[in-house]
C-alpha positions in Angstrom: 205.0 -56.8 -99.7 203.4 -53.6 -98.4 204.2 -52.0 -94.9 206.8 -53.4 -92.4 208.7 -56.7 -93.2 207.1 -59.9 -91.7 208.7 -61.7 -89.1 209.2 -65.1 -90.9 210.4 -68.4 -89.6 211.6 -70.5 -92.4 211.9 -74.2 -93.0 214.8 -75.9 -94.5 213.2 -76.7 -97.9 212.7 -72.7 -98.3 216.4 -71.8 -97.6 218.0 -74.5 -99.7 215.5 -73.8 -102.7 216.3 -70.2 -102.8 220.2 -70.9 -102.4 219.7 -73.1 -105.3 218.2 -70.7 -107.8 220.6 -67.8 -106.6 217.9 -65.7 -104.8 218.9 -66.0 -101.3 219.7 -62.4 -100.8 216.1 -61.4 -101.9 214.9 -63.1 -98.7 216.8 -60.6 -96.3 215.7 -57.8 -98.4 211.9 -58.8 -97.9 211.7 -60.1 -94.5 213.1 -60.4 -91.2 214.6 -64.0 -91.1 214.2 -66.3 -88.2 215.8 -69.8 -88.1 215.9 -72.6 -85.4 219.1 -73.9 -84.8 218.2 -77.6 -86.2 217.1 -75.5 -89.5 220.2 -73.7 -89.5 222.2 -76.8 -89.2 220.1 -78.4 -92.0 220.9 -75.5 -94.5 224.6 -76.2 -95.1 224.5 -77.2 -98.9 222.4 -78.2 -101.8 222.9 -80.7 -104.6 222.0 -80.5 -108.4 223.1 -82.3 -111.4 226.5 -80.3 -111.3 227.3 -81.5 -107.6 227.1 -80.2 -104.1 227.1 -76.5 -103.4 227.7 -74.9 -100.0 225.2 -72.4 -98.5 227.0 -69.9 -96.4 224.4 -68.7 -93.6 227.1 -68.0 -91.2 228.1 -64.9 -93.2 224.4 -63.7 -92.9 224.2 -64.6 -89.4 227.3 -62.6 -88.6 225.9 -59.7 -90.4 222.7 -59.9 -88.3 220.7 -60.8 -91.2 219.5 -64.2 -89.4 218.3 -64.2 -86.1 218.9 -67.8 -84.7 216.0 -69.0 -82.1 217.4 -71.2 -79.3 216.0 -72.5 -75.9 212.5 -73.1 -77.5 210.2 -74.2 -74.7 208.0 -77.4 -75.0 204.4 -76.8 -74.9 202.3 -79.9 -73.9 199.5 -79.1 -76.3 201.5 -78.9 -79.3 203.3 -82.2 -78.4 199.9 -83.8 -77.9 198.8 -82.8 -81.2 202.0 -83.8 -83.3 201.7 -87.3 -81.4 198.1 -87.6 -82.9 199.2 -86.4 -86.1 201.5 -89.4 -86.5 198.2 -91.6 -86.7 198.5 -91.1 -90.3 197.5 -87.2 -90.6 201.0 -85.6 -90.8 204.5 -86.0 -89.9 206.7 -83.3 -89.0 210.5 -83.3 -88.6 212.3 -81.8 -85.4 213.1 -78.6 -87.1 209.5 -77.9 -87.8 208.5 -78.9 -84.5 210.9 -76.3 -83.1 209.4 -73.6 -85.5 205.7 -74.7 -84.5 206.6 -74.6 -80.7 208.0 -71.1 -81.0 205.2 -69.7 -83.1 202.4 -71.2 -80.7 204.0 -68.8 -77.9 204.7 -65.9 -80.0 201.8 -65.5 -82.7 203.2 -62.4 -84.4 205.5 -64.7 -86.4 204.8 -66.6 -89.5 206.0 -70.0 -90.8 207.1 -70.2 -94.2 207.4 -73.9 -95.8 206.8 -76.0 -98.7 206.0 -78.9 -96.4 202.5 -80.0 -96.6 203.0 -82.2 -92.8 204.1 -78.9 -91.3 201.2 -77.0 -92.8 198.8 -79.6 -91.5 200.4 -79.4 -88.3 199.8 -75.7 -88.0 196.3 -76.2 -89.1 195.6 -79.0 -86.3 196.6 -76.3 -83.9 194.2 -73.8 -85.5 197.3 -71.8 -86.6 196.7 -71.4 -90.3 196.8 -67.6 -90.0 200.5 -68.0 -89.0 201.5 -69.3 -92.4 202.9 -67.4 -95.3 204.2 -68.5 -98.9 207.7 -67.7 -100.1 205.8 -66.2 -103.3 204.0 -63.5 -101.0 207.4 -63.0 -99.0 209.4 -62.4 -101.9 206.7 -61.0 -104.6 207.8 -63.0 -107.4 206.8 -66.5 -109.0 208.3 -69.5 -107.6 208.3 -73.4 -107.7 204.6 -74.8 -107.1 205.7 -76.1 -103.8 206.3 -72.6 -102.3 203.8 -70.9 -104.2 200.5 -69.1 -102.4 198.0 -71.4 -104.7 199.9 -74.6 -103.2 199.8 -73.1 -99.6 195.8 -72.1 -99.8 195.5 -75.7 -101.2 197.4 -77.2 -98.1 195.8 -74.8 -95.5 192.3 -76.0 -97.0 193.3 -79.6 -96.6 194.4 -79.1 -93.1 191.5 -77.1 -92.0 189.2 -79.9 -93.0 191.5 -82.3 -91.0 191.3 -80.0 -88.0 187.4 -79.8 -88.0 187.2 -83.5 -88.6 189.8 -84.9 -86.3 191.4 -82.3 -84.2 189.2 -79.4 -83.0 188.4 -81.2 -79.7 192.1 -81.1 -79.0 192.6 -77.5 -79.1 
């Protein structure tokens, strides 16, 4: 990426993926890393065919390479859209909800996730410009789930859903 490092808030799937391929350190070189408390606590380990492997995020937190986001305010409009999304449009987990709530009030941040439900949630709030792919952040090829191509596809689906079902709510 050119210019200043982006402020990115990561979903657990991204952190776990990078740890599993031995590229977690690259993330800290490429952007300012923010995690919610829920996401931080979800990123303790990953499993593969060789067993369970610890992810030591505490070391990065202590070195100031991770900023932990706490005391995130509830925004009624975000909760309304989340509840409407449960009607078959998308599902988001608590950690993703925290990220969206934070970005809703702090638009200079970007969300990085491989989760289609979280992307659709951001689109339902007309916040697709606040999404960024892992591929774009680290500047190298990644699993399709975290690619720019997949993100663009999910955003297109999310924008269509927004126009058809959510634009009056925003």
